[in-house]
C-alpha positions as CSV (number, residue, x, y, z in Angstrom):
1,X,11.9,261.3,357.9
2,X,14.4,262.4,360.5
3,X,16.6,259.9,362.2
4,X,17.3,260.7,365.9
5,X,21.1,260.7,366.3
6,X,20.8,259.8,370.0
7,X,18.9,256.6,369.0
8,X,21.7,255.7,366.5
9,X,24.3,256.3,369.2
10,X,22.4,254.0,371.6
11,X,22.1,251.2,368.9
12,X,25.8,251.4,368.2
13,X,27.1,251.5,371.8
14,X,28.3,247.9,371.7
15,X,29.7,248.1,368.2
16,X,33.3,246.8,368.0
17,X,33.6,245.2,364.6
18,X,31.6,245.1,361.3
19,X,30.1,241.7,362.3
20,X,28.3,243.5,365.2
21,X,26.3,245.3,362.6
22,X,26.1,243.0,359.6
23,X,26.8,239.6,361.1
24,X,24.4,236.7,361.7
25,X,23.1,238.2,364.9
26,X,24.1,241.8,364.1
27,X,22.1,245.0,364.5
28,X,21.0,245.1,360.9
29,X,19.6,241.6,361.0
30,X,17.7,242.4,364.2
31,X,16.3,245.6,362.7
32,X,15.2,244.0,359.4
33,X,13.9,240.6,360.6
34,X,10.6,241.7,362.0
35,X,8.5,243.5,364.5
36,X,7.0,245.7,361.9
37,X,4.7,243.5,359.8
38,X,3.4,246.5,357.7
39,X,6.8,247.3,356.4
40,X,8.6,245.3,353.6
41,X,11.9,243.7,354.6
42,X,14.8,246.1,354.2
43,X,17.4,245.3,351.6
44,X,20.9,246.6,352.5
45,X,23.0,247.6,349.6
46,X,26.3,249.4,348.9
47,X,24.4,252.7,348.5
48,X,23.3,252.8,352.1
49,X,25.3,255.7,353.7
50,X,25.4,254.1,357.2
51,X,26.8,250.8,355.8
52,X,29.3,252.7,353.7
53,X,30.7,254.3,356.9
54,X,30.9,251.0,358.9
55,X,32.0,248.8,356.1
56,X,34.3,251.3,354.5
57,X,32.7,250.8,351.1
């Protein structure tokens, strides 16, 4: 599966701090909470390359 870099740029336009991505109302929560009933819920972990970049893991 190829991820469109332009889409990622759009999703991260308002990113200012880690909480904007992983906070209670962050991007990750919004992407994983629903809208796609056929997919299992995503489980973020330290091995995720996107999270490593933003969280500096």
